[in-house]
C-alpha positions in Angstrom: 70.6 -51.5 -25.0 74.5 -51.6 -25.2 74.6 -55.4 -24.8 73.1 -55.8 -28.3 75.5 -53.4 -29.8 78.5 -55.0 -28.3 77.8 -58.1 -30.4 78.3 -55.9 -33.3 81.4 -54.1 -31.8 83.2 -57.4 -31.1 83.3 -58.5 -34.9 83.6 -54.8 -36.0 86.9 -54.5 -34.0 88.0 -57.8 -35.4 87.2 -56.7 -39.0 88.9 -53.3 -38.4 92.2 -55.2 -37.3 92.1 -57.0 -40.6 91.4 -53.8 -42.6 94.6 -52.4 -41.3 96.6 -55.4 -42.1 95.4 -55.4 -45.8 97.0 -53.5 -48.6 96.3 -50.0 -49.1 94.7 -50.8 -52.5 92.2 -53.2 -51.2 88.9 -51.6 -50.9 86.9 -52.1 -47.7 83.7 -50.1 -47.2 83.6 -48.2 -43.8 80.7 -48.9 -41.7 78.7 -47.1 -39.2 76.0 -48.8 -37.0 73.2 -46.9 -35.3 70.5 -48.1 -33.1 66.9 -46.7 -33.2 63.7 -47.6 -31.5 62.7 -50.4 -33.8 66.0 -51.6 -34.7 69.4 -50.7 -36.4 70.7 -49.1 -39.4 74.2 -50.2 -40.8 75.4 -47.6 -43.4 78.5 -48.6 -45.5 80.3 -46.0 -47.9 80.2 -47.9 -51.2 81.2 -45.2 -53.8 80.7 -46.0 -57.4 78.7 -49.1 -56.6 75.1 -50.0 -57.4 72.8 -52.7 -56.3 74.2 -55.2 -58.8 77.7 -54.9 -57.6 76.6 -55.6 -53.9 75.4 -58.8 -52.1 73.9 -59.0 -48.8 72.9 -62.2 -47.2 71.8 -63.5 -43.7 72.5 -67.1 -42.6 72.6 -68.7 -39.1 72.5 -65.2 -37.4 75.2 -63.8 -39.4 74.9 -60.7 -42.0 77.4 -60.6 -44.7 77.9 -57.9 -46.9 80.4 -58.5 -50.1 81.0 -57.0 -53.4 83.8 -55.8 -55.5 84.8 -52.2 -56.7 86.5 -51.8 -60.0 88.2 -49.0 -61.5 85.7 -46.6 -63.2 87.2 -46.3 -66.6 89.3 -48.7 -68.8 93.0 -48.0 -68.6 96.2 -50.0 -68.5 98.0 -50.1 -65.4 101.2 -48.4 -67.0 99.1 -45.3 -68.0 98.9 -44.3 -64.3 101.3 -41.8 -62.6 99.7 -42.3 -59.1 96.9 -44.5 -58.0 95.3 -43.9 -54.7 91.7 -45.2 -55.1 91.1 -48.5 -53.5 89.6 -51.2 -55.7 89.0 -55.0 -55.3 86.6 -57.6 -53.8 85.5 -57.0 -50.2 83.5 -59.0 -47.5 82.2 -57.7 -44.1 80.8 -60.1 -41.6 78.4 -59.1 -38.6 77.0 -61.4 -35.9 73.4 -60.3 -35.5 71.8 -60.1 -32.0 70.1 -63.2 -31.0 66.5 -63.4 -32.2 66.6 -61.0 -35.1 64.3 -62.2 -37.8 66.4 -62.2 -41.1 63.2 -61.9 -43.3 62.8 -58.5 -42.0 66.3 -57.0 -42.9 66.2 -54.6 -45.8 69.0 -53.1 -47.9 69.2 -50.3 -50.4 71.9 -48.2 -51.9 71.8 -44.7 -53.1 74.5 -42.0 -53.8 77.5 -44.4 -52.8 75.8 -45.2 -49.3 74.4 -48.7 -48.4 71.7 -48.6 -45.8 70.8 -52.0 -44.2 67.9 -51.8 -41.7 67.8 -54.6 -39.3 64.7 -55.1 -37.0 65.4 -55.6 -33.2 64.5 -59.0 -31.8 60.8 -59.1 -30.9 61.7 -59.9 -27.3 63.7 -56.7 -26.9 60.9 -54.2 -28.1 58.6 -52.7 -25.5 55.3 -54.2 -25.1 52.4 -52.4 -23.7 50.1 -54.5 -21.7 46.3 -53.5 -21.6 44.9 -53.3 -18.0 41.6 -55.2 -17.7 39.3 -54.6 -14.8 36.2 -52.5 -13.7 35.6 -49.1 -15.5 34.5 -45.9 -13.8 30.9 -45.3 -13.7 29.9 -41.7 -14.1 27.4 -40.4 -11.6 24.2 -39.1 -13.0 
């Protein structure tokens, strides 16, 4: 169970290092990854972004989330007394566990939260094998 999540963790840690080294003004969505019986959910905080602002792709076992966050109102830079909200283009990259079917990945955004659902590889799902054999015969 944890072996598959470790594949996510390795890259997330690399991305976290990159996030800390970036300027405070560059937007990077924070990510949570949870495992459930049939797969994984990746949650990303993307306040103010819509589906049109986001791009989720899968290629060669790599999930990429990218987009750009802009200031919500038009204003000149000189008009601000203080700016703390992060803006800009971002890109997050995650290596998927081997065997994940990329065509089964789904993404949706609602209320500033992006949810990406990733199915587990078929080989890692529990498989129930039907037992064949003689059935019990009821006594008359």
